[in-house]
Jmol script that loads the backbone (N, CA, C; Angstrom):
load data "model"
ATOM      1  N   MET A   1     -39.170  21.562 -13.110  1.00  0.00           N
ATOM      2  CA  MET A   1     -40.181  21.819 -12.393  1.00  0.00           C
ATOM      3  C   MET A   1     -40.415  20.290 -11.383  1.00  0.00           C
ATOM      4  N   PRO A   2     -40.570  20.540 -10.292  1.00  0.00           N
ATOM      5  CA  PRO A   2     -40.866  19.441  -9.555  1.00  0.00           C
ATOM      6  C   PRO A   2     -42.034  18.120 -10.271  1.00  0.00           C
ATOM      7  N   THR A   3     -41.694  17.077 -10.030  1.00  0.00           N
ATOM      8  CA  THR A   3     -42.440  16.347 -10.216  1.00  0.00           C
ATOM      9  C   THR A   3     -43.947  16.607  -9.461  1.00  0.00           C
ATOM     10  N   LEU A   4     -43.981  16.857  -8.361  1.00  0.00           N
ATOM     11  CA  LEU A   4     -44.993  16.947  -7.417  1.00  0.00           C
ATOM     12  C   LEU A   4     -45.860  18.801  -8.343  1.00  0.00           C
ATOM     13  N   GLU A   5     -45.344  19.320  -8.575  1.00  0.00           N
ATOM     14  CA  GLU A   5     -45.855  20.537  -8.911  1.00  0.00           C
ATOM     15  C   GLU A   5     -46.510  20.388 -10.621  1.00  0.00           C
ATOM     16  N   LEU A   6     -45.832  19.622 -11.210  1.00  0.00           N
ATOM     17  CA  LEU A   6     -46.050  18.888 -12.646  1.00  0.00           C
ATOM     18  C   LEU A   6     -47.460  18.293 -12.370  1.00  0.00           C
ATOM     19  N   GLU A   7     -47.259  17.225 -11.406  1.00  0.00           N
ATOM     20  CA  GLU A   7     -48.819  16.580 -11.050  1.00  0.00           C
ATOM     21  C   GLU A   7     -49.801  16.962 -11.003  1.00  0.00           C
ATOM     22  N   GLN A   8     -49.576  18.438  -9.944  1.00  0.00           N
ATOM     23  CA  GLN A   8     -50.621  19.117  -9.568  1.00  0.00           C
ATOM     24  C   GLN A   8     -51.383  19.721 -10.650  1.00  0.00           C
ATOM     25  N   GLU A   9     -50.682  20.554 -11.704  1.00  0.00           N
ATOM     26  CA  GLU A   9     -50.450  21.023 -12.370  1.00  0.00           C
ATOM     27  C   GLU A   9     -51.303  20.024 -14.063  1.00  0.00           C
ATOM     28  N   ILE A  10     -51.536  18.730 -13.618  1.00  0.00           N
ATOM     29  CA  ILE A  10     -52.056  17.760 -14.644  1.00  0.00           C
ATOM     30  C   ILE A  10     -53.431  17.338 -14.211  1.00  0.00           C
ATOM     31  N   LYS A  11     -53.357  17.148 -12.802  1.00  0.00           N
ATOM     32  CA  LYS A  11     -54.720  17.339 -11.985  1.00  0.00           C
ATOM     33  C   LYS A  11     -55.668  18.316 -12.101  1.00  0.00           C
ATOM     34  N   GLU A  12     -55.240  20.017 -12.174  1.00  0.00           N
ATOM     35  CA  GLU A  12     -55.965  20.606 -12.601  1.00  0.00           C
ATOM     36  C   GLU A  12     -56.493  20.638 -14.198  1.00  0.00           C
ATOM     37  N   LEU A  13     -55.165  20.456 -15.231  1.00  0.00           N
ATOM     38  CA  LEU A  13     -55.896  20.424 -16.542  1.00  0.00           C
ATOM     39  C   LEU A  13     -56.630  19.125 -16.548  1.00  0.00           C
ATOM     40  N   VAL A  14     -56.630  18.526 -15.965  1.00  0.00           N
ATOM     41  CA  VAL A  14     -57.848  16.793 -15.999  1.00  0.00           C
ATOM     42  C   VAL A  14     -59.407  17.556 -15.985  1.00  0.00           C
ATOM     43  N   ILE A  15     -59.096  18.495 -14.573  1.00  0.00           N
ATOM     44  CA  ILE A  15     -60.270  18.666 -14.123  1.00  0.00           C
ATOM     45  C   ILE A  15     -60.996  20.191 -15.250  1.00  0.00           C
ATOM     46  N   GLU A  16     -60.192  20.744 -15.471  1.00  0.00           N
ATOM     47  CA  GLU A  16     -60.489  21.768 -16.183  1.00  0.00           C
ATOM     48  C   GLU A  16     -61.054  21.499 -18.066  1.00  0.00           C
ATOM     49  N   SER A  17     -60.501  20.640 -18.309  1.00  0.00           N
ATOM     50  CA  SER A  17     -60.147  20.185 -20.050  1.00  0.00           C
ATOM     51  C   SER A  17     -61.225  19.325 -20.016  1.00  0.00           C
ATOM     52  N   LEU A  18     -61.655  18.490 -18.381  1.00  0.00           N
ATOM     53  CA  LEU A  18     -62.648  17.797 -18.704  1.00  0.00           C
ATOM     54  C   LEU A  18     -64.145  17.960 -17.811  1.00  0.00           C
ATOM     55  N   ASN A  19     -64.105  19.281 -17.538  1.00  0.00           N
ATOM     56  CA  ASN A  19     -65.170  20.238 -17.135  1.00  0.00           C
ATOM     57  C   ASN A  19     -65.458  19.101 -16.032  1.00  0.00           C
ATOM     58  N   LEU A  20     -64.785  18.777 -14.993  1.00  0.00           N
ATOM     59  CA  LEU A  20     -65.247  17.912 -13.372  1.00  0.00           C
ATOM     60  C   LEU A  20     -65.290  19.036 -12.806  1.00  0.00           C
ATOM     61  N   GLU A  21     -65.870  19.960 -12.327  1.00  0.00           N
ATOM     62  CA  GLU A  21     -66.398  20.843 -11.603  1.00  0.00           C
ATOM     63  C   GLU A  21     -66.599  20.420 -10.570  1.00  0.00           C
ATOM     64  N   ASP A  22     -67.417  18.909 -10.107  1.00  0.00           N
ATOM     65  CA  ASP A  22     -66.987  18.819  -8.907  1.00  0.00           C
ATOM     66  C   ASP A  22     -66.081  18.200  -8.003  1.00  0.00           C
ATOM     67  N   LEU A  23     -64.894  18.159  -8.982  1.00  0.00           N
ATOM     68  CA  LEU A  23     -63.393  17.687  -7.900  1.00  0.00           C
ATOM     69  C   LEU A  23     -62.398  18.534  -7.807  1.00  0.00           C
ATOM     70  N   THR A  24     -61.802  18.201  -7.036  1.00  0.00           N
ATOM     71  CA  THR A  24     -60.534  19.425  -6.747  1.00  0.00           C
ATOM     72  C   THR A  24     -59.775  18.330  -6.913  1.00  0.00           C
ATOM     73  N   PRO A  25     -57.958  19.370  -7.422  1.00  0.00           N
ATOM     74  CA  PRO A  25     -57.012  18.222  -7.131  1.00  0.00           C
ATOM     75  C   PRO A  25     -56.559  17.596  -6.240  1.00  0.00           C
ATOM     76  N   ALA A  26     -56.761  17.940  -4.781  1.00  0.00           N
ATOM     77  CA  ALA A  26     -56.879  17.086  -3.881  1.00  0.00           C
ATOM     78  C   ALA A  26     -57.752  15.763  -3.779  1.00  0.00           C
ATOM     79  N   ASP A  27     -58.918  15.638  -4.798  1.00  0.00           N
ATOM     80  CA  ASP A  27     -59.336  14.526  -4.652  1.00  0.00           C
ATOM     81  C   ASP A  27     -59.041  13.108  -5.665  1.00  0.00           C
ATOM     82  N   ILE A  28     -57.819  13.884  -6.602  1.00  0.00           N
ATOM     83  CA  ILE A  28     -57.398  13.120  -7.695  1.00  0.00           C
ATOM     84  C   ILE A  28     -56.221  12.265  -6.969  1.00  0.00           C
ATOM     85  N   ASP A  29     -56.165  11.119  -6.775  1.00  0.00           N
ATOM     86  CA  ASP A  29     -55.187  10.379  -6.285  1.00  0.00           C
ATOM     87  C   ASP A  29     -53.952  10.325  -7.389  1.00  0.00           C
ATOM     88  N   SER A  30     -52.366  10.564  -7.486  1.00  0.00           N
ATOM     89  CA  SER A  30     -52.047  10.544  -8.399  1.00  0.00           C
ATOM     90  C   SER A  30     -51.404   9.092  -8.774  1.00  0.00           C
ATOM     91  N   GLU A  31     -51.954   8.033  -8.194  1.00  0.00           N
ATOM     92  CA  GLU A  31     -51.494   6.904  -8.768  1.00  0.00           C
ATOM     93  C   GLU A  31     -52.536   6.088  -9.130  1.00  0.00           C
ATOM     94  N   ALA A  32     -53.658   6.514  -9.066  1.00  0.00           N
ATOM     95  CA  ALA A  32     -55.048   6.398  -9.564  1.00  0.00           C
ATOM     96  C   ALA A  32     -54.995   5.916 -10.896  1.00  0.00           C
ATOM     97  N   THR A  33     -55.739   5.098 -11.485  1.00  0.00           N
ATOM     98  CA  THR A  33     -56.099   4.947 -12.922  1.00  0.00           C
ATOM     99  C   THR A  33     -57.003   5.661 -13.142  1.00  0.00           C
ATOM    100  N   LEU A  34     -57.127   6.313 -14.312  1.00  0.00           N
ATOM    101  CA  LEU A  34     -57.818   7.513 -14.897  1.00  0.00           C
ATOM    102  C   LEU A  34     -58.543   6.996 -15.700  1.00  0.00           C
ATOM    103  N   PHE A  35     -58.522   5.809 -16.150  1.00  0.00           N
ATOM    104  CA  PHE A  35     -59.565   5.192 -17.166  1.00  0.00           C
ATOM    105  C   PHE A  35     -60.333   4.088 -16.191  1.00  0.00           C
ATOM    106  N   VAL A  36     -61.929   3.353 -17.015  1.00  0.00           N
ATOM    107  CA  VAL A  36     -62.370   2.682 -15.956  1.00  0.00           C
ATOM    108  C   VAL A  36     -62.828   2.657 -14.584  1.00  0.00           C
ATOM    109  N   GLU A  37     -62.146   2.110 -13.849  1.00  0.00           N
ATOM    110  CA  GLU A  37     -61.982   2.368 -12.266  1.00  0.00           C
ATOM    111  C   GLU A  37     -61.101   4.065 -12.438  1.00  0.00           C
ATOM    112  N   GLY A  38     -61.257   3.978 -11.179  1.00  0.00           N
ATOM    113  CA  GLY A  38     -60.174   5.422 -10.896  1.00  0.00           C
ATOM    114  C   GLY A  38     -61.539   6.451 -11.085  1.00  0.00           C
ATOM    115  N   LEU A  39     -61.091   7.355 -11.716  1.00  0.00           N
ATOM    116  CA  LEU A  39     -61.673   8.541 -12.018  1.00  0.00           C
ATOM    117  C   LEU A  39     -62.695   8.510 -13.179  1.00  0.00           C
ATOM    118  N   GLY A  40     -62.693   7.172 -13.850  1.00  0.00           N
ATOM    119  CA  GLY A  40     -63.638   6.834 -14.847  1.00  0.00           C
ATOM    120  C   GLY A  40     -63.932   7.314 -16.128  1.00  0.00           C
ATOM    121  N   LEU A  41     -62.784   7.579 -16.730  1.00  0.00           N
ATOM    122  CA  LEU A  41     -62.708   8.521 -17.855  1.00  0.00           C
ATOM    123  C   LEU A  41     -63.161   7.671 -19.011  1.00  0.00           C
ATOM    124  N   ASP A  42     -63.406   7.547 -19.989  1.00  0.00           N
ATOM    125  CA  ASP A  42     -63.534   7.202 -21.257  1.00  0.00           C
ATOM    126  C   ASP A  42     -62.616   7.821 -22.714  1.00  0.00           C
ATOM    127  N   SER A  43     -62.941   6.809 -23.684  1.00  0.00           N
ATOM    128  CA  SER A  43     -61.835   7.261 -24.791  1.00  0.00           C
ATOM    129  C   SER A  43     -61.961   8.711 -25.359  1.00  0.00           C
ATOM    130  N   ILE A  44     -62.966   9.385 -25.060  1.00  0.00           N
ATOM    131  CA  ILE A  44     -63.286  10.578 -25.422  1.00  0.00           C
ATOM    132  C   ILE A  44     -62.705  11.580 -24.739  1.00  0.00           C
ATOM    133  N   ASP A  45     -62.738  11.161 -23.356  1.00  0.00           N
ATOM    134  CA  ASP A  45     -61.875  12.466 -22.612  1.00  0.00           C
ATOM    135  C   ASP A  45     -60.828  12.038 -22.727  1.00  0.00           C
ATOM    136  N   ALA A  46     -60.233  10.910 -23.246  1.00  0.00           N
ATOM    137  CA  ALA A  46     -58.568  10.472 -23.425  1.00  0.00           C
ATOM    138  C   ALA A  46     -58.021  11.678 -24.623  1.00  0.00           C
ATOM    139  N   LEU A  47     -59.110  11.840 -25.804  1.00  0.00           N
ATOM    140  CA  LEU A  47     -58.987  12.474 -26.765  1.00  0.00           C
ATOM    141  C   LEU A  47     -58.978  14.041 -26.307  1.00  0.00           C
ATOM    142  N   GLU A  48     -59.803  14.369 -25.403  1.00  0.00           N
ATOM    143  CA  GLU A  48     -59.878  15.737 -25.100  1.00  0.00           C
ATOM    144  C   GLU A  48     -58.642  16.149 -24.232  1.00  0.00           C
ATOM    145  N   LEU A  49     -58.038  14.968 -23.248  1.00  0.00           N
ATOM    146  CA  LEU A  49     -57.040  15.117 -22.555  1.00  0.00           C
ATOM    147  C   LEU A  49     -55.416  15.440 -23.019  1.00  0.00           C
ATOM    148  N   GLY A  50     -55.706  14.168 -24.164  1.00  0.00           N
ATOM    149  CA  GLY A  50     -54.379  14.464 -25.199  1.00  0.00           C
ATOM    150  C   GLY A  50     -54.145  15.894 -25.864  1.00  0.00           C
ATOM    151  N   LEU A  51     -55.269  16.609 -26.496  1.00  0.00           N
ATOM    152  CA  LEU A  51     -55.458  17.541 -26.760  1.00  0.00           C
ATOM    153  C   LEU A  51     -55.152  18.839 -25.808  1.00  0.00           C
ATOM    154  N   ALA A  52     -55.338  18.851 -24.678  1.00  0.00           N
ATOM    155  CA  ALA A  52     -55.020  19.565 -23.914  1.00  0.00           C
ATOM    156  C   ALA A  52     -53.959  19.972 -23.478  1.00  0.00           C
ATOM    157  N   LEU A  53     -53.238  18.277 -22.943  1.00  0.00           N
ATOM    158  CA  LEU A  53     -51.811  18.568 -22.820  1.00  0.00           C
ATOM    159  C   LEU A  53     -50.861  18.815 -23.951  1.00  0.00           C
ATOM    160  N   GLN A  54     -50.914  18.257 -24.850  1.00  0.00           N
ATOM    161  CA  GLN A  54     -50.822  18.628 -26.636  1.00  0.00           C
ATOM    162  C   GLN A  54     -50.578  20.375 -26.664  1.00  0.00           C
ATOM    163  N   LYS A  55     -51.422  21.083 -25.927  1.00  0.00           N
ATOM    164  CA  LYS A  55     -51.944  22.486 -26.015  1.00  0.00           C
ATOM    165  C   LYS A  55     -50.896  23.173 -25.084  1.00  0.00           C
ATOM    166  N   ARG A  56     -51.152  22.650 -23.691  1.00  0.00           N
ATOM    167  CA  ARG A  56     -50.503  23.203 -22.733  1.00  0.00           C
ATOM    168  C   ARG A  56     -48.513  23.005 -22.868  1.00  0.00           C
ATOM    169  N   TYR A  57     -48.552  21.433 -22.679  1.00  0.00           N
ATOM    170  CA  TYR A  57     -46.978  21.122 -22.599  1.00  0.00           C
ATOM    171  C   TYR A  57     -46.150  20.875 -24.008  1.00  0.00           C
ATOM    172  N   GLY A  58     -46.877  20.896 -25.404  1.00  0.00           N
ATOM    173  CA  GLY A  58     -45.893  20.758 -26.391  1.00  0.00           C
ATOM    174  C   GLY A  58     -45.922  19.370 -26.706  1.00  0.00           C
ATOM    175  N   VAL A  59     -46.538  18.639 -25.733  1.00  0.00           N
ATOM    176  CA  VAL A  59     -46.195  17.064 -25.892  1.00  0.00           C
ATOM    177  C   VAL A  59     -46.970  16.377 -27.317  1.00  0.00           C
ATOM    178  N   THR A  60     -45.821  15.470 -27.963  1.00  0.00           N
ATOM    179  CA  THR A  60     -46.999  14.430 -28.785  1.00  0.00           C
ATOM    180  C   THR A  60     -47.073  12.937 -28.283  1.00  0.00           C
ATOM    181  N   MET A  61     -47.882  12.762 -28.831  1.00  0.00           N
ATOM    182  CA  MET A  61     -48.260  11.030 -28.878  1.00  0.00           C
ATOM    183  C   MET A  61     -49.028  10.569 -30.060  1.00  0.00           C
ATOM    184  N   THR A  62     -49.049   9.343 -30.211  1.00  0.00           N
ATOM    185  CA  THR A  62     -49.174   8.311 -30.952  1.00  0.00           C
ATOM    186  C   THR A  62     -50.667   7.754 -30.247  1.00  0.00           C
ATOM    187  N   ALA A  63     -51.765   8.292 -30.879  1.00  0.00           N
ATOM    188  CA  ALA A  63     -53.409   7.822 -30.920  1.00  0.00           C
ATOM    189  C   ALA A  63     -53.231   6.171 -30.673  1.00  0.00           C
ATOM    190  N   ASP A  64     -53.618   5.601 -29.901  1.00  0.00           N
ATOM    191  CA  ASP A  64     -54.114   4.481 -30.101  1.00  0.00           C
ATOM    192  C   ASP A  64     -52.785   3.422 -29.390  1.00  0.00           C
ATOM    193  N   SER A  65     -51.861   3.947 -29.168  1.00  0.00           N
ATOM    194  CA  SER A  65     -50.608   2.890 -29.090  1.00  0.00           C
ATOM    195  C   SER A  65     -50.703   2.367 -27.748  1.00  0.00           C
ATOM    196  N   GLU A  66     -50.223   1.127 -27.702  1.00  0.00           N
ATOM    197  CA  GLU A  66     -49.776   0.840 -26.195  1.00  0.00           C
ATOM    198  C   GLU A  66     -49.074   1.860 -25.336  1.00  0.00           C
ATOM    199  N   GLU A  67     -47.862   1.884 -26.064  1.00  0.00           N
ATOM    200  CA  GLU A  67     -47.205   3.269 -25.228  1.00  0.00           C
ATOM    201  C   GLU A  67     -48.258   4.365 -24.588  1.00  0.00           C
ATOM    202  N   THR A  68     -48.904   4.810 -25.194  1.00  0.00           N
ATOM    203  CA  THR A  68     -49.811   6.082 -24.850  1.00  0.00           C
ATOM    204  C   THR A  68     -50.381   6.008 -23.662  1.00  0.00           C
ATOM    205  N   ARG A  69     -51.644   4.572 -23.965  1.00  0.00           N
ATOM    206  CA  ARG A  69     -51.798   4.027 -22.832  1.00  0.00           C
ATOM    207  C   ARG A  69     -51.631   4.001 -21.359  1.00  0.00           C
ATOM    208  N   ARG A  70     -49.857   3.554 -21.355  1.00  0.00           N
ATOM    209  CA  ARG A  70     -48.867   3.477 -20.462  1.00  0.00           C
ATOM    210  C   ARG A  70     -49.148   4.763 -19.438  1.00  0.00           C
ATOM    211  N   HIS A  71     -48.772   5.586 -20.978  1.00  0.00           N
ATOM    212  CA  HIS A  71     -49.059   7.136 -20.225  1.00  0.00           C
ATOM    213  C   HIS A  71     -49.864   7.884 -19.408  1.00  0.00           C
ATOM    214  N   PHE A  72     -51.194   7.234 -20.112  1.00  0.00           N
ATOM    215  CA  PHE A  72     -52.197   7.838 -19.534  1.00  0.00           C
ATOM    216  C   PHE A  72     -52.972   6.742 -18.339  1.00  0.00           C
ATOM    217  N   ALA A  73     -51.901   5.955 -17.655  1.00  0.00           N
ATOM    218  CA  ALA A  73     -52.266   5.138 -16.746  1.00  0.00           C
ATOM    219  C   ALA A  73     -53.213   6.049 -15.376  1.00  0.00           C
ATOM    220  N   SER A  74     -52.019   7.144 -15.178  1.00  0.00           N
ATOM    221  CA  SER A  74     -52.078   7.559 -13.791  1.00  0.00           C
ATOM    222  C   SER A  74     -51.906   8.940 -14.296  1.00  0.00           C
ATOM    223  N   VAL A  75     -51.949  10.254 -13.141  1.00  0.00           N
ATOM    224  CA  VAL A  75     -51.393  11.184 -13.284  1.00  0.00           C
ATOM    225  C   VAL A  75     -50.232  11.187 -12.898  1.00  0.00           C
ATOM    226  N   ARG A  76     -49.170  10.671 -12.229  1.00  0.00           N
ATOM    227  CA  ARG A  76     -48.333  10.151 -11.974  1.00  0.00           C
ATOM    228  C   ARG A  76     -47.540   9.680 -13.412  1.00  0.00           C
ATOM    229  N   ALA A  77     -47.738   8.667 -14.151  1.00  0.00           N
ATOM    230  CA  ALA A  77     -47.163   8.472 -15.528  1.00  0.00           C
ATOM    231  C   ALA A  77     -47.487   9.510 -16.395  1.00  0.00           C
ATOM    232  N   LEU A  78     -48.619  10.519 -16.098  1.00  0.00           N
ATOM    233  CA  LEU A  78     -48.493  11.618 -17.267  1.00  0.00           C
ATOM    234  C   LEU A  78     -46.800  13.037 -17.257  1.00  0.00           C
ATOM    235  N   ALA A  79     -47.422  12.638 -15.579  1.00  0.00           N
ATOM    236  CA  ALA A  79     -46.480  13.681 -15.710  1.00  0.00           C
ATOM    237  C   ALA A  79     -44.919  13.553 -16.131  1.00  0.00           C
ATOM    238  N   ALA A  80     -44.687  11.975 -15.503  1.00  0.00           N
ATOM    239  CA  ALA A  80     -43.493  11.466 -15.922  1.00  0.00           C
ATOM    240  C   ALA A  80     -43.097  11.662 -17.546  1.00  0.00           C
ATOM    241  N   PHE A  81     -43.790  11.689 -18.634  1.00  0.00           N
ATOM    242  CA  PHE A  81     -43.976  11.861 -19.747  1.00  0.00           C
ATOM    243  C   PHE A  81     -43.888  12.883 -20.058  1.00  0.00           C
ATOM    244  N   VAL A  82     -44.779  13.845 -19.938  1.00  0.00           N
ATOM    245  CA  VAL A  82     -44.866  15.245 -19.329  1.00  0.00           C
ATOM    246  C   VAL A  82     -42.901  15.953 -19.362  1.00  0.00           C
ATOM    247  N   ALA A  83     -42.950  15.272 -18.446  1.00  0.00           N
ATOM    248  CA  ALA A  83     -41.218  15.685 -17.611  1.00  0.00           C
ATOM    249  C   ALA A  83     -40.104  14.950 -18.851  1.00  0.00           C
ATOM    250  N   ALA A  84     -40.070  14.119 -19.610  1.00  0.00           N
ATOM    251  CA  ALA A  84     -39.601  13.132 -20.150  1.00  0.00           C
ATOM    252  C   ALA A  84     -39.447  14.256 -21.567  1.00  0.00           C
ATOM    253  N   GLN A  85     -40.834  14.668 -22.102  1.00  0.00           N
ATOM    254  CA  GLN A  85     -40.623  14.920 -23.300  1.00  0.00           C
ATOM    255  C   GLN A  85     -40.070  16.354 -23.740  1.00  0.00           C
ATOM    256  N   ARG A  86     -39.880  17.053 -22.548  1.00  0.00           N
ATOM    257  CA  ARG A  86     -39.736  18.493 -22.067  1.00  0.00           C
ATOM    258  C   ARG A  86     -38.115  18.434 -22.228  1.00  0.00           C
ATOM    259  N   LYS A  87     -37.342  17.428 -21.750  1.00  0.00           N
ATOM    260  CA  LYS A  87     -36.434  17.399 -21.864  1.00  0.00           C
ATOM    261  C   LYS A  87     -35.443  17.205 -23.344  1.00  0.00           C
ATOM    262  N   HIS A  88     -36.062  16.439 -24.245  1.00  0.00           N
ATOM    263  CA  HIS A  88     -35.929  16.603 -25.827  1.00  0.00           C
ATOM    264  C   HIS A  88     -35.795  17.751 -26.178  1.00  0.00           C
TER     265      HIS A  88
END
end "model"
wireframe off; spacefill off
backbone 0.3
color backbone group
């Protein structure tokens, strides 16, 4: 799947899994930070999004690791992580 399609899917997943009804995928910048600034997500949102990603894409992540924090830096980083996991 092309990266842009995957980014679009992940944006939709973020909106759906975190009940951000006032946002559209177009409102989310693929390179913007997801936590604190950017979308302003918190640790509970991270858990919910992590579970949604696991359910949808079958990816596995280690809770509270530096590597996982890097994957959750932006939609683009999440898309790269999911794409890399799918190749395994």
